[in-house]
N, C-alpha and C positions, 0 to 999 in steps of 0.2 A: 380266407379269400372270399370276396363278394363279386358276383357276376352281374353286370347290367347288360342286357341285350339291346342293341340298336338296330336300325333298319338293315335289312338284307343280310350281309355277312359279317357285320361288325359287332364286336363285344368289347366291354371294358371290364378289367379286373382290378380290384382294389384290396390292398392289405395295409397293415401299418407301415410297410416299407415304401409304398407309393401306388401310383395309378398307371396301369398298362392298357393300351388300346391296340386291338388287332383289326386290320383291314377296314379302315374308314374310307369307303368308296362313295360312288356318286349317288347311291340311294340311302345314304347314311345321314343322320341328323348332324348339323354343325356342332352341336353341343357335345358330341362324342369325344372330341379331343380337348375339351376345356379342362385346364389344370392337369393335363396328362404329363407324366414324367418320362414315358417311353411309348413309342409306337412301333409295332411290328407289321410288316406288309409281306404277305405270302407270294404275291406275283403282280404283274403289271396291269392286268385288266381293270378297266375303269370302275367296275362294280366292287372292286376290292381296294383300289388305290386312286385317290384324287390328289393330284400334285398340289393344287392351290391350297387345299385344306391342310395337308401335311406341312407344306412350306410355311403357311401362316402360323401354325402352331409352333413350329421350330423357331421361327423368327421372333415370336412373342415371348418364348421361354428358351433362353440360350442354354439352359440346363437340360432341356429335353433331348433324348437320344432316340435315333431311328435305326432299326435293324431290318435289313431286307436283302433280296436277291440283287445280283449285279445289274440286271436290266432296269430295275426301279431306281437303283442308286445312280445310274447314268443320267436319269431325268432330274434328280434332286441335286444338281450341281450347286456349289456355293455353300453347302451346309458344313463343310469342314469336318472338324472332329466330332460333330454331332451325328455323323452318318457312318454306319458300319455295314459292310457286305458280309453276308452269311451264306452257308450252304449246308447240304446234308452232313450230319455228324458233328456240327459245331455245337458247343455248349457255352452259354454265357449268362450273365446276370443283367436283367433289365428291370428298373423300378423296384428292385428288391426281390424279384422273382427269378428262380432258376429256369432257364429256357434251354430246351434241346430241339435242334432242327432236324426234321425228318423229311426225306423225299427230295427229288430234284426236278421232276417234270410235271407239267399240267397234264391232266387226263386227256386222252385222244378224243377230239370232237369228230374228226374225219381224217382219213389219210391225206387228203388234199389240203388240210388246214395245218400249217406249221405249229408244232407244240412249243410253248414257252416254258421258261423255268418256273417252278412252283415248289416252295418249301413250307411244310406244315410246322406248327409249333406246339410242343408239349410243355406245359407250364407247371412248374413245381411237381412234376411227376403225377399230375392230377387231371388237368384239363387239356384236351387236344383239339386244336383248330387245324384242319387239314388243308385249308385253302380250296383249290379246285382239283383234288385228286383223292382217290380212295386209298390213302396211305394206311398201312397197318404198322403202328409203332412196335418196337421190340420191347416195350415196357407196358406195365399194367396201367390202364386208363380208368379214372373214376368218372369223369364227365366228358362225353364225346359230342362235339358239335357236328351236326349232320347236314350236309348240303342237299336239301330235299328236292330242289327243283333246278335242274341244270340242263343244257342241251347235250350233255355228254354222258348221261347216265340214265338208268332205268330203276324203277322201284325194286325190282328183284335184285339188282346189284347192291342197292342200299341195304336191303334186308340181310343179304349174305355178308356184307362188309361189317355191319354192326354186330352180327353174330360172331364174326371172326375176331374183331377187336375186343368184344365182351366187356364193355364198360358197365359201371353200376347204373348209369342213366344216360340217355341220349336226348340231346336238346336240339330241335330243328333250327336251321338257319338257311340262308341262301334261298329265300322265298319272295324276294321283292317283286318278282314279275307274276306272282300268283294272286288271283282275286280270292274272295272268301270261299267260293265254291271249290276252287283248286286246293286251297289249304285244307278244307274239310275232307277232300278225297285223299290227299297225302296223309293227313293225320289218321284217317280211318285205316289206311293200309299199314302204316308203321306203328300205330297204337294198338291198344288191347283188342280191337276188333279185326285186326289183320292177321296174316299168317304167323306172326310172332317174331320178335327180335331178341327175345330172351333177356330183356332188360326194361327198366322203367323209361317210358317215352314221355317227356315233359316239355310241353310247349310254353315258351315265354313270349309275350307280345313285346313289341318295341317299347323300351324304357322300363320294362318290368325287371325286377331284381331277384337274385337268388343268393342266399347266404350259404356259407360253409361248403364251398365247392371242393 
């Protein structure tokens, strides 16, 4: 499996079985969905889901399949049998990858802000994309995608979460609103100069690739 990181919270996974894209949102490059065989969307927020981009990709390739939570599916009307609604506990195959769905709710921003549905995806029992929640899968994770800058979490929460999941490596994402100084601060705290997350912290820049996930 090869990982290509795109802007903010989007990644593309490739294997001989196909191309899988997770969370192509508003701060993601258009090319992220090119030649995709499947798209997964964790939740409805625009930094993870852009209707026009997903719809164009699905209409351009009638073989492309989309798996997502009910709220996103309600927006993607007209896609017919290309669209699939999933939730916590579901297991399915997308673009040749085995996917397990974990979690049901977005992390709490504030009690006065209604929480939306959010489901993370464990791909081939190897890579976990949590969307916007610090979900702890009940399976071993090799590569954990870490939402390093959100309005709903603190660095101390991220450190404890990565330690609990205990992956082989942690790859930062969800940093589209950070400038270079903010990225340096976050990387310093989560990387080898911080308190320690007990795993390799590996930053990938947008469009950078990583083989053998």
